[in-house]
PyMOL Python script that loads the backbone (N, CA, C, O; Angstrom):
from pymol import cmd

cmd.read_pdbstr("""\
ATOM      1  N   MET A   1     -72.453  89.188  32.301  1.00  0.00           N
ATOM      2  CA  MET A   1     -71.081  88.882  31.982  1.00  0.00           C
ATOM      3  C   MET A   1     -71.060  87.578  31.181  1.00  0.00           C
ATOM      4  O   MET A   1     -71.659  86.592  31.611  1.00  0.00           O
ATOM      5  N   PRO A   2     -70.385  87.549  30.025  1.00  0.00           N
ATOM      6  CA  PRO A   2     -70.349  86.329  29.210  1.00  0.00           C
ATOM      7  C   PRO A   2     -69.509  85.253  29.895  1.00  0.00           C
ATOM      8  O   PRO A   2     -68.579  85.558  30.640  1.00  0.00           O
ATOM      9  N   PRO A   3     -69.849  83.993  29.633  1.00  0.00           N
ATOM     10  CA  PRO A   3     -69.077  82.905  30.252  1.00  0.00           C
ATOM     11  C   PRO A   3     -67.634  82.908  29.742  1.00  0.00           C
ATOM     12  O   PRO A   3     -67.355  83.321  28.616  1.00  0.00           O
ATOM     13  N   ALA A   4     -66.752  82.449  30.579  1.00  0.00           N
ATOM     14  CA  ALA A   4     -65.339  82.379  30.204  1.00  0.00           C
ATOM     15  C   ALA A   4     -65.161  81.352  29.095  1.00  0.00           C
ATOM     16  O   ALA A   4     -65.840  80.325  29.081  1.00  0.00           O
ATOM     17  N   PRO A   5     -64.252  81.624  28.167  1.00  0.00           N
ATOM     18  CA  PRO A   5     -64.038  80.647  27.092  1.00  0.00           C
ATOM     19  C   PRO A   5     -63.512  79.331  27.658  1.00  0.00           C
ATOM     20  O   PRO A   5     -62.723  79.305  28.603  1.00  0.00           O
ATOM     21  N   ARG A   6     -63.967  78.263  27.061  1.00  0.00           N
ATOM     22  CA  ARG A   6     -63.541  76.935  27.518  1.00  0.00           C
ATOM     23  C   ARG A   6     -62.225  76.573  26.851  1.00  0.00           C
ATOM     24  O   ARG A   6     -62.037  76.781  25.652  1.00  0.00           O
ATOM     25  N   VAL A   7     -61.343  76.042  27.631  1.00  0.00           N
ATOM     26  CA  VAL A   7     -60.053  75.609  27.114  1.00  0.00           C
ATOM     27  C   VAL A   7     -60.080  74.093  27.022  1.00  0.00           C
ATOM     28  O   VAL A   7     -60.360  73.403  28.003  1.00  0.00           O
ATOM     29  N   ALA A   8     -59.788  73.589  25.843  1.00  0.00           N
ATOM     30  CA  ALA A   8     -59.773  72.139  25.656  1.00  0.00           C
ATOM     31  C   ALA A   8     -58.524  71.567  26.310  1.00  0.00           C
ATOM     32  O   ALA A   8     -57.401  71.947  25.979  1.00  0.00           O
ATOM     33  N   ALA A   9     -58.734  70.676  27.213  1.00  0.00           N
ATOM     34  CA  ALA A   9     -57.608  70.029  27.890  1.00  0.00           C
ATOM     35  C   ALA A   9     -57.432  68.631  27.333  1.00  0.00           C
ATOM     36  O   ALA A   9     -58.403  67.944  27.015  1.00  0.00           O
ATOM     37  N   SER A  10     -56.195  68.225  27.223  1.00  0.00           N
ATOM     38  CA  SER A  10     -55.962  66.862  26.764  1.00  0.00           C
ATOM     39  C   SER A  10     -56.419  65.909  27.861  1.00  0.00           C
ATOM     40  O   SER A  10     -56.389  66.259  29.041  1.00  0.00           O
ATOM     41  N   PRO A  11     -56.839  64.718  27.482  1.00  0.00           N
ATOM     42  CA  PRO A  11     -57.389  63.795  28.476  1.00  0.00           C
ATOM     43  C   PRO A  11     -56.361  63.388  29.528  1.00  0.00           C
ATOM     44  O   PRO A  11     -55.474  62.575  29.269  1.00  0.00           O
ATOM     45  N   ARG A  12     -56.494  63.958  30.695  1.00  0.00           N
ATOM     46  CA  ARG A  12     -55.654  63.617  31.838  1.00  0.00           C
ATOM     47  C   ARG A  12     -54.162  63.647  31.529  1.00  0.00           C
ATOM     48  O   ARG A  12     -53.404  62.816  32.031  1.00  0.00           O
ATOM     49  N   ALA A  13     -53.742  64.597  30.709  1.00  0.00           N
ATOM     50  CA  ALA A  13     -52.323  64.687  30.384  1.00  0.00           C
ATOM     51  C   ALA A  13     -51.538  65.077  31.620  1.00  0.00           C
ATOM     52  O   ALA A  13     -51.926  65.974  32.368  1.00  0.00           O
ATOM     53  N   VAL A  14     -50.454  64.404  31.816  1.00  0.00           N
ATOM     54  CA  VAL A  14     -49.584  64.693  32.945  1.00  0.00           C
ATOM     55  C   VAL A  14     -48.405  65.473  32.394  1.00  0.00           C
ATOM     56  O   VAL A  14     -47.678  64.961  31.542  1.00  0.00           O
ATOM     57  N   PRO A  15     -48.192  66.724  32.866  1.00  0.00           N
ATOM     58  CA  PRO A  15     -47.140  67.549  32.280  1.00  0.00           C
ATOM     59  C   PRO A  15     -45.759  66.911  32.358  1.00  0.00           C
ATOM     60  O   PRO A  15     -45.001  66.965  31.389  1.00  0.00           O
ATOM     61  N   SER A  16     -45.431  66.326  33.463  1.00  0.00           N
ATOM     62  CA  SER A  16     -44.131  65.664  33.547  1.00  0.00           C
ATOM     63  C   SER A  16     -44.253  64.449  34.453  1.00  0.00           C
ATOM     64  O   SER A  16     -44.562  64.561  35.639  1.00  0.00           O
ATOM     65  N   VAL A  17     -44.011  63.318  33.879  1.00  0.00           N
ATOM     66  CA  VAL A  17     -44.056  62.069  34.627  1.00  0.00           C
ATOM     67  C   VAL A  17     -42.615  61.679  34.916  1.00  0.00           C
ATOM     68  O   VAL A  17     -41.800  61.558  34.001  1.00  0.00           O
ATOM     69  N   VAL A  18     -42.309  61.485  36.176  1.00  0.00           N
ATOM     70  CA  VAL A  18     -40.959  61.096  36.559  1.00  0.00           C
ATOM     71  C   VAL A  18     -40.940  59.595  36.810  1.00  0.00           C
ATOM     72  O   VAL A  18     -41.605  59.089  37.714  1.00  0.00           O
ATOM     73  N   LEU A  19     -40.170  58.905  35.998  1.00  0.00           N
ATOM     74  CA  LEU A  19     -40.038  57.462  36.139  1.00  0.00           C
ATOM     75  C   LEU A  19     -38.645  57.128  36.658  1.00  0.00           C
ATOM     76  O   LEU A  19     -37.666  57.796  36.328  1.00  0.00           O
ATOM     77  N   THR A  20     -38.577  56.096  37.464  1.00  0.00           N
ATOM     78  CA  THR A  20     -37.281  55.626  37.938  1.00  0.00           C
ATOM     79  C   THR A  20     -36.580  54.910  36.774  1.00  0.00           C
ATOM     80  O   THR A  20     -37.233  54.520  35.807  1.00  0.00           O
ATOM     81  N   PRO A  21     -35.269  54.739  36.864  1.00  0.00           N
ATOM     82  CA  PRO A  21     -34.569  54.001  35.802  1.00  0.00           C
ATOM     83  C   PRO A  21     -35.142  52.593  35.594  1.00  0.00           C
ATOM     84  O   PRO A  21     -35.237  52.128  34.458  1.00  0.00           O
ATOM     85  N   LYS A  22     -35.519  51.922  36.667  1.00  0.00           N
ATOM     86  CA  LYS A  22     -36.081  50.568  36.552  1.00  0.00           C
ATOM     87  C   LYS A  22     -37.444  50.625  35.861  1.00  0.00           C
ATOM     88  O   LYS A  22     -37.749  49.767  35.033  1.00  0.00           O
ATOM     89  N   GLU A  23     -38.267  51.625  36.191  1.00  0.00           N
ATOM     90  CA  GLU A  23     -39.571  51.772  35.538  1.00  0.00           C
ATOM     91  C   GLU A  23     -39.391  52.044  34.052  1.00  0.00           C
ATOM     92  O   GLU A  23     -40.137  51.519  33.226  1.00  0.00           O
ATOM     93  N   ARG A  24     -38.400  52.864  33.711  1.00  0.00           N
ATOM     94  CA  ARG A  24     -38.129  53.141  32.290  1.00  0.00           C
ATOM     95  C   ARG A  24     -37.729  51.861  31.558  1.00  0.00           C
ATOM     96  O   ARG A  24     -38.197  51.598  30.451  1.00  0.00           O
ATOM     97  N   ALA A  25     -36.860  51.072  32.186  1.00  0.00           N
ATOM     98  CA  ALA A  25     -36.414  49.822  31.566  1.00  0.00           C
ATOM     99  C   ALA A  25     -37.598  48.877  31.362  1.00  0.00           C
ATOM    100  O   ALA A  25     -37.731  48.254  30.309  1.00  0.00           O
ATOM    101  N   ILE A  26     -38.444  48.779  32.363  1.00  0.00           N
ATOM    102  CA  ILE A  26     -39.619  47.906  32.264  1.00  0.00           C
ATOM    103  C   ILE A  26     -40.567  48.419  31.187  1.00  0.00           C
ATOM    104  O   ILE A  26     -41.136  47.625  30.437  1.00  0.00           O
ATOM    105  N   LEU A  27     -40.741  49.719  31.104  1.00  0.00           N
ATOM    106  CA  LEU A  27     -41.605  50.307  30.085  1.00  0.00           C
ATOM    107  C   LEU A  27     -41.089  49.989  28.685  1.00  0.00           C
ATOM    108  O   LEU A  27     -41.875  49.664  27.795  1.00  0.00           O
ATOM    109  N   GLU A  28     -39.781  50.080  28.485  1.00  0.00           N
ATOM    110  CA  GLU A  28     -39.188  49.749  27.184  1.00  0.00           C
ATOM    111  C   GLU A  28     -39.476  48.293  26.814  1.00  0.00           C
ATOM    112  O   GLU A  28     -39.836  47.995  25.675  1.00  0.00           O
ATOM    113  N   LEU A  29     -39.315  47.397  27.778  1.00  0.00           N
ATOM    114  CA  LEU A  29     -39.569  45.978  27.520  1.00  0.00           C
ATOM    115  C   LEU A  29     -41.061  45.703  27.352  1.00  0.00           C
ATOM    116  O   LEU A  29     -41.453  44.830  26.577  1.00  0.00           O
ATOM    117  N   LEU A  30     -41.878  46.439  28.069  1.00  0.00           N
ATOM    118  CA  LEU A  30     -43.330  46.322  27.935  1.00  0.00           C
ATOM    119  C   LEU A  30     -43.747  46.698  26.515  1.00  0.00           C
ATOM    120  O   LEU A  30     -44.618  46.059  25.924  1.00  0.00           O
ATOM    121  N   ALA A  31     -43.118  47.738  25.977  1.00  0.00           N
ATOM    122  CA  ALA A  31     -43.423  48.181  24.618  1.00  0.00           C
ATOM    123  C   ALA A  31     -43.037  47.120  23.588  1.00  0.00           C
ATOM    124  O   ALA A  31     -43.584  47.097  22.486  1.00  0.00           O
ATOM    125  N   ARG A  32     -42.102  46.248  23.944  1.00  0.00           N
ATOM    126  CA  ARG A  32     -41.702  45.154  23.057  1.00  0.00           C
ATOM    127  C   ARG A  32     -42.566  43.920  23.266  1.00  0.00           C
ATOM    128  O   ARG A  32     -42.296  42.856  22.710  1.00  0.00           O
ATOM    129  N   ASN A  33     -43.614  44.078  24.080  1.00  0.00           N
ATOM    130  CA  ASN A  33     -44.619  43.033  24.310  1.00  0.00           C
ATOM    131  C   ASN A  33     -44.069  41.815  25.054  1.00  0.00           C
ATOM    132  O   ASN A  33     -44.521  40.692  24.829  1.00  0.00           O
ATOM    133  N   LEU A  34     -43.098  42.036  25.935  1.00  0.00           N
ATOM    134  CA  LEU A  34     -42.569  40.940  26.740  1.00  0.00           C
ATOM    135  C   LEU A  34     -43.507  40.650  27.903  1.00  0.00           C
ATOM    136  O   LEU A  34     -44.182  41.547  28.408  1.00  0.00           O
ATOM    137  N   SER A  35     -43.542  39.405  28.318  1.00  0.00           N
ATOM    138  CA  SER A  35     -44.347  39.006  29.474  1.00  0.00           C
ATOM    139  C   SER A  35     -43.629  39.426  30.755  1.00  0.00           C
ATOM    140  O   SER A  35     -42.458  39.805  30.724  1.00  0.00           O
ATOM    141  N   ASN A  36     -44.335  39.354  31.870  1.00  0.00           N
ATOM    142  CA  ASN A  36     -43.707  39.674  33.160  1.00  0.00           C
ATOM    143  C   ASN A  36     -42.489  38.782  33.400  1.00  0.00           C
ATOM    144  O   ASN A  36     -41.447  39.250  33.859  1.00  0.00           O
ATOM    145  N   LYS A  37     -42.629  37.513  33.089  1.00  0.00           N
ATOM    146  CA  LYS A  37     -41.526  36.571  33.301  1.00  0.00           C
ATOM    147  C   LYS A  37     -40.328  36.933  32.425  1.00  0.00           C
ATOM    148  O   LYS A  37     -39.187  36.901  32.887  1.00  0.00           O
ATOM    149  N   GLU A  38     -40.584  37.276  31.166  1.00  0.00           N
ATOM    150  CA  GLU A  38     -39.503  37.654  30.253  1.00  0.00           C
ATOM    151  C   GLU A  38     -38.821  38.943  30.705  1.00  0.00           C
ATOM    152  O   GLU A  38     -37.601  39.070  30.604  1.00  0.00           O
ATOM    153  N   ILE A  39     -39.604  39.895  31.202  1.00  0.00           N
ATOM    154  CA  ILE A  39     -39.039  41.143  31.717  1.00  0.00           C
ATOM    155  C   ILE A  39     -38.174  40.846  32.934  1.00  0.00           C
ATOM    156  O   ILE A  39     -37.081  41.393  33.076  1.00  0.00           O
ATOM    157  N   ALA A  40     -38.666  39.983  33.807  1.00  0.00           N
ATOM    158  CA  ALA A  40     -37.916  39.623  35.014  1.00  0.00           C
ATOM    159  C   ALA A  40     -36.568  39.001  34.655  1.00  0.00           C
ATOM    160  O   ALA A  40     -35.547  39.343  35.251  1.00  0.00           O
ATOM    161  N   VAL A  41     -36.564  38.102  33.696  1.00  0.00           N
ATOM    162  CA  VAL A  41     -35.316  37.459  33.269  1.00  0.00           C
ATOM    163  C   VAL A  41     -34.375  38.494  32.653  1.00  0.00           C
ATOM    164  O   VAL A  41     -33.181  38.509  32.956  1.00  0.00           O
ATOM    165  N   ALA A  42     -34.912  39.358  31.789  1.00  0.00           N
ATOM    166  CA  ALA A  42     -34.080  40.366  31.116  1.00  0.00           C
ATOM    167  C   ALA A  42     -33.425  41.325  32.103  1.00  0.00           C
ATOM    168  O   ALA A  42     -32.300  41.773  31.881  1.00  0.00           O
ATOM    169  N   LEU A  43     -34.123  41.641  33.195  1.00  0.00           N
ATOM    170  CA  LEU A  43     -33.598  42.612  34.165  1.00  0.00           C
ATOM    171  C   LEU A  43     -32.993  41.949  35.402  1.00  0.00           C
ATOM    172  O   LEU A  43     -32.539  42.633  36.319  1.00  0.00           O
ATOM    173  N   ALA A  44     -32.988  40.638  35.422  1.00  0.00           N
ATOM    174  CA  ALA A  44     -32.438  39.881  36.555  1.00  0.00           C
ATOM    175  C   ALA A  44     -33.098  40.276  37.876  1.00  0.00           C
ATOM    176  O   ALA A  44     -32.429  40.525  38.879  1.00  0.00           O
ATOM    177  N   VAL A  45     -34.429  40.325  37.842  1.00  0.00           N
ATOM    178  CA  VAL A  45     -35.220  40.603  39.047  1.00  0.00           C
ATOM    179  C   VAL A  45     -36.324  39.554  39.124  1.00  0.00           C
ATOM    180  O   VAL A  45     -36.525  38.784  38.185  1.00  0.00           O
ATOM    181  N   GLY A  46     -37.025  39.530  40.228  1.00  0.00           N
ATOM    182  CA  GLY A  46     -38.131  38.598  40.384  1.00  0.00           C
ATOM    183  C   GLY A  46     -39.376  39.075  39.659  1.00  0.00           C
ATOM    184  O   GLY A  46     -39.542  40.265  39.388  1.00  0.00           O
ATOM    185  N   GLU A  47     -40.238  38.132  39.351  1.00  0.00           N
ATOM    186  CA  GLU A  47     -41.491  38.461  38.672  1.00  0.00           C
ATOM    187  C   GLU A  47     -42.368  39.370  39.538  1.00  0.00           C
ATOM    188  O   GLU A  47     -43.063  40.240  39.014  1.00  0.00           O
ATOM    189  N   GLU A  48     -42.340  39.175  40.852  1.00  0.00           N
ATOM    190  CA  GLU A  48     -43.113  40.039  41.756  1.00  0.00           C
ATOM    191  C   GLU A  48     -42.590  41.477  41.715  1.00  0.00           C
ATOM    192  O   GLU A  48     -43.364  42.425  41.850  1.00  0.00           O
ATOM    193  N   THR A  49     -41.285  41.636  41.531  1.00  0.00           N
ATOM    194  CA  THR A  49     -40.693  42.975  41.415  1.00  0.00           C
ATOM    195  C   THR A  49     -41.202  43.662  40.152  1.00  0.00           C
ATOM    196  O   THR A  49     -41.505  44.854  40.166  1.00  0.00           O
ATOM    197  N   VAL A  50     -41.292  42.910  39.071  1.00  0.00           N
ATOM    198  CA  VAL A  50     -41.825  43.458  37.820  1.00  0.00           C
ATOM    199  C   VAL A  50     -43.264  43.907  38.036  1.00  0.00           C
ATOM    200  O   VAL A  50     -43.645  44.996  37.607  1.00  0.00           O
ATOM    201  N   LYS A  51     -44.065  43.080  38.697  1.00  0.00           N
ATOM    202  CA  LYS A  51     -45.467  43.431  38.957  1.00  0.00           C
ATOM    203  C   LYS A  51     -45.559  44.701  39.795  1.00  0.00           C
ATOM    204  O   LYS A  51     -46.425  45.543  39.554  1.00  0.00           O
ATOM    205  N   TRP A  52     -44.678  44.842  40.771  1.00  0.00           N
ATOM    206  CA  TRP A  52     -44.656  46.035  41.620  1.00  0.00           C
ATOM    207  C   TRP A  52     -44.383  47.287  40.777  1.00  0.00           C
ATOM    208  O   TRP A  52     -45.070  48.300  40.912  1.00  0.00           O
ATOM    209  N   HIS A  53     -43.371  47.201  39.907  1.00  0.00           N
ATOM    210  CA  HIS A  53     -43.032  48.347  39.060  1.00  0.00           C
ATOM    211  C   HIS A  53     -44.151  48.643  38.059  1.00  0.00           C
ATOM    212  O   HIS A  53     -44.420  49.806  37.758  1.00  0.00           O
ATOM    213  N   LEU A  54     -44.798  47.604  37.546  1.00  0.00           N
ATOM    214  CA  LEU A  54     -45.921  47.819  36.627  1.00  0.00           C
ATOM    215  C   LEU A  54     -47.060  48.546  37.324  1.00  0.00           C
ATOM    216  O   LEU A  54     -47.672  49.448  36.751  1.00  0.00           O
ATOM    217  N   LYS A  55     -47.345  48.152  38.560  1.00  0.00           N
ATOM    218  CA  LYS A  55     -48.393  48.832  39.327  1.00  0.00           C
ATOM    219  C   LYS A  55     -48.057  50.316  39.464  1.00  0.00           C
ATOM    220  O   LYS A  55     -48.925  51.172  39.289  1.00  0.00           O
ATOM    221  N   ASN A  56     -46.809  50.616  39.774  1.00  0.00           N
ATOM    222  CA  ASN A  56     -46.383  52.008  39.902  1.00  0.00           C
ATOM    223  C   ASN A  56     -46.470  52.741  38.566  1.00  0.00           C
ATOM    224  O   ASN A  56     -46.895  53.896  38.517  1.00  0.00           O
ATOM    225  N   LEU A  57     -46.071  52.075  37.487  1.00  0.00           N
ATOM    226  CA  LEU A  57     -46.164  52.673  36.154  1.00  0.00           C
ATOM    227  C   LEU A  57     -47.611  52.991  35.798  1.00  0.00           C
ATOM    228  O   LEU A  57     -47.910  54.084  35.316  1.00  0.00           O
ATOM    229  N   PHE A  58     -48.510  52.038  36.035  1.00  0.00           N
ATOM    230  CA  PHE A  58     -49.922  52.262  35.728  1.00  0.00           C
ATOM    231  C   PHE A  58     -50.442  53.484  36.478  1.00  0.00           C
ATOM    232  O   PHE A  58     -51.190  54.287  35.921  1.00  0.00           O
ATOM    233  N   GLY A  59     -50.050  53.621  37.728  1.00  0.00           N
ATOM    234  CA  GLY A  59     -50.480  54.774  38.512  1.00  0.00           C
ATOM    235  C   GLY A  59     -49.924  56.077  37.970  1.00  0.00           C
ATOM    236  O   GLY A  59     -50.659  57.054  37.822  1.00  0.00           O
ATOM    237  N   LYS A  60     -48.643  56.098  37.674  1.00  0.00           N
ATOM    238  CA  LYS A  60     -48.002  57.321  37.180  1.00  0.00           C
ATOM    239  C   LYS A  60     -48.518  57.720  35.806  1.00  0.00           C
ATOM    240  O   LYS A  60     -48.615  58.908  35.499  1.00  0.00           O
ATOM    241  N   LEU A  61     -48.850  56.735  34.978  1.00  0.00           N
ATOM    242  CA  LEU A  61     -49.315  57.013  33.621  1.00  0.00           C
ATOM    243  C   LEU A  61     -50.836  57.066  33.527  1.00  0.00           C
ATOM    244  O   LEU A  61     -51.382  57.313  32.452  1.00  0.00           O
ATOM    245  N   ASP A  62     -51.517  56.837  34.640  1.00  0.00           N
ATOM    246  CA  ASP A  62     -52.979  56.797  34.666  1.00  0.00           C
ATOM    247  C   ASP A  62     -53.490  55.797  33.628  1.00  0.00           C
ATOM    248  O   ASP A  62     -54.404  56.086  32.855  1.00  0.00           O
ATOM    249  N   ALA A  63     -52.876  54.621  33.633  1.00  0.00           N
ATOM    250  CA  ALA A  63     -53.204  53.576  32.665  1.00  0.00           C
ATOM    251  C   ALA A  63     -53.884  52.410  33.370  1.00  0.00           C
ATOM    252  O   ALA A  63     -53.657  52.155  34.553  1.00  0.00           O
ATOM    253  N   SER A  64     -54.716  51.718  32.621  1.00  0.00           N
ATOM    254  CA  SER A  64     -55.452  50.594  33.202  1.00  0.00           C
ATOM    255  C   SER A  64     -55.020  49.241  32.641  1.00  0.00           C
ATOM    256  O   SER A  64     -55.506  48.200  33.083  1.00  0.00           O
ATOM    257  N   SER A  65     -54.113  49.254  31.674  1.00  0.00           N
ATOM    258  CA  SER A  65     -53.630  48.000  31.100  1.00  0.00           C
ATOM    259  C   SER A  65     -52.219  48.204  30.561  1.00  0.00           C
ATOM    260  O   SER A  65     -51.716  49.326  30.503  1.00  0.00           O
ATOM    261  N   ARG A  66     -51.602  47.117  30.175  1.00  0.00           N
ATOM    262  CA  ARG A  66     -50.248  47.183  29.622  1.00  0.00           C
ATOM    263  C   ARG A  66     -50.235  48.004  28.336  1.00  0.00           C
ATOM    264  O   ARG A  66     -49.380  48.873  28.161  1.00  0.00           O
ATOM    265  N   LYS A  67     -51.180  47.731  27.439  1.00  0.00           N
ATOM    266  CA  LYS A  67     -51.251  48.472  26.173  1.00  0.00           C
ATOM    267  C   LYS A  67     -51.536  49.946  26.417  1.00  0.00           C
ATOM    268  O   LYS A  67     -50.967  50.815  25.757  1.00  0.00           O
ATOM    269  N   HIS A  68     -52.419  50.220  27.365  1.00  0.00           N
ATOM    270  CA  HIS A  68     -52.752  51.601  27.695  1.00  0.00           C
ATOM    271  C   HIS A  68     -51.511  52.327  28.223  1.00  0.00           C
ATOM    272  O   HIS A  68     -51.289  53.490  27.887  1.00  0.00           O
ATOM    273  N   ALA A  69     -50.716  51.663  29.033  1.00  0.00           N
ATOM    274  CA  ALA A  69     -49.490  52.268  29.573  1.00  0.00           C
ATOM    275  C   ALA A  69     -48.527  52.622  28.446  1.00  0.00           C
ATOM    276  O   ALA A  69     -47.924  53.694  28.457  1.00  0.00           O
ATOM    277  N   VAL A  70     -48.383  51.732  27.482  1.00  0.00           N
ATOM    278  CA  VAL A  70     -47.487  52.004  26.351  1.00  0.00           C
ATOM    279  C   VAL A  70     -48.016  53.169  25.525  1.00  0.00           C
ATOM    280  O   VAL A  70     -47.247  54.044  25.126  1.00  0.00           O
ATOM    281  N   ARG A  71     -49.328  53.190  25.264  1.00  0.00           N
ATOM    282  CA  ARG A  71     -49.914  54.303  24.496  1.00  0.00           C
ATOM    283  C   ARG A  71     -49.710  55.626  25.221  1.00  0.00           C
ATOM    284  O   ARG A  71     -49.338  56.623  24.601  1.00  0.00           O
ATOM    285  N   ARG A  72     -49.953  55.641  26.537  1.00  0.00           N
ATOM    286  CA  ARG A  72     -49.777  56.871  27.328  1.00  0.00           C
ATOM    287  C   ARG A  72     -48.315  57.322  27.292  1.00  0.00           C
ATOM    288  O   ARG A  72     -48.033  58.513  27.163  1.00  0.00           O
ATOM    289  N   ALA A  73     -47.392  56.371  27.406  1.00  0.00           N
ATOM    290  CA  ALA A  73     -45.970  56.708  27.379  1.00  0.00           C
ATOM    291  C   ALA A  73     -45.580  57.308  26.032  1.00  0.00           C
ATOM    292  O   ALA A  73     -44.774  58.237  25.974  1.00  0.00           O
ATOM    293  N   LEU A  74     -46.144  56.786  24.958  1.00  0.00           N
ATOM    294  CA  LEU A  74     -45.875  57.343  23.631  1.00  0.00           C
ATOM    295  C   LEU A  74     -46.394  58.773  23.527  1.00  0.00           C
ATOM    296  O   LEU A  74     -45.695  59.659  23.037  1.00  0.00           O
ATOM    297  N   VAL A  75     -47.616  58.992  23.987  1.00  0.00           N
ATOM    298  CA  VAL A  75     -48.224  60.329  23.941  1.00  0.00           C
ATOM    299  C   VAL A  75     -47.421  61.328  24.762  1.00  0.00           C
ATOM    300  O   VAL A  75     -47.255  62.482  24.366  1.00  0.00           O
ATOM    301  N   LEU A  76     -46.926  60.877  25.909  1.00  0.00           N
ATOM    302  CA  LEU A  76     -46.179  61.763  26.804  1.00  0.00           C
ATOM    303  C   LEU A  76     -44.708  61.896  26.416  1.00  0.00           C
ATOM    304  O   LEU A  76     -43.958  62.622  27.067  1.00  0.00           O
ATOM    305  N   GLY A  77     -44.296  61.203  25.366  1.00  0.00           N
ATOM    306  CA  GLY A  77     -42.914  61.301  24.916  1.00  0.00           C
ATOM    307  C   GLY A  77     -41.926  60.513  25.754  1.00  0.00           C
ATOM    308  O   GLY A  77     -40.728  60.792  25.728  1.00  0.00           O
ATOM    309  N   LEU A  78     -42.416  59.533  26.498  1.00  0.00           N
ATOM    310  CA  LEU A  78     -41.534  58.715  27.330  1.00  0.00           C
ATOM    311  C   LEU A  78     -40.954  57.537  26.556  1.00  0.00           C
ATOM    312  O   LEU A  78     -39.984  56.917  26.991  1.00  0.00           O
ATOM    313  N   LEU A  79     -41.545  57.236  25.420  1.00  0.00           N
ATOM    314  CA  LEU A  79     -41.057  56.189  24.523  1.00  0.00           C
ATOM    315  C   LEU A  79     -40.961  56.793  23.132  1.00  0.00           C
ATOM    316  O   LEU A  79     -41.783  57.626  22.750  1.00  0.00           O
ATOM    317  N   GLU A  80     -39.958  56.372  22.379  1.00  0.00           N
ATOM    318  CA  GLU A  80     -39.842  56.865  21.008  1.00  0.00           C
ATOM    319  C   GLU A  80     -40.819  56.153  20.090  1.00  0.00           C
ATOM    320  O   GLU A  80     -41.474  56.785  19.261  1.00  0.00           O
ATOM    321  N   SER A  81     -40.916  54.846  20.238  1.00  0.00           N
ATOM    322  CA  SER A  81     -41.888  54.082  19.456  1.00  0.00           C
ATOM    323  C   SER A  81     -42.088  52.730  20.108  1.00  0.00           C
ATOM    324  O   SER A  81     -41.221  52.227  20.824  1.00  0.00           O
ATOM    325  N   ALA A  82     -43.227  52.165  19.852  1.00  0.00           N
ATOM    326  CA  ALA A  82     -43.514  50.822  20.374  1.00  0.00           C
ATOM    327  C   ALA A  82     -43.088  49.831  19.310  1.00  0.00           C
ATOM    328  O   ALA A  82     -43.733  49.714  18.268  1.00  0.00           O
ATOM    329  N   THR A  83     -41.994  49.112  19.570  1.00  0.00           N
ATOM    330  CA  THR A  83     -41.471  48.176  18.562  1.00  0.00           C
ATOM    331  C   THR A  83     -41.665  46.759  18.989  1.00  0.00           C
ATOM    332  O   THR A  83     -41.285  45.839  18.265  1.00  0.00           O
TER     333      THR A  83
END
""", "prot")
cmd.dss("prot")
cmd.show_as("cartoon", "prot")
cmd.util.cbc("prot")
cmd.orient("prot")
């Protein structure tokens, strides 16, 4: 019996990533290259809260850095563009 054809899978693509409204807001600001402190001020939350949401974003997007998270979000259609 011949081997089954191999299907090329995209690298760890997540079919649907569900982000909270706060995670989406942080992702938008992350794409604008704001620091944790700047994001905290913009959203009127503490810097530790921003770090918590970033940790969750990295997990949901399977990202290991801020830039990686933005790239993954672009690929998954969660961001229109990184400006």
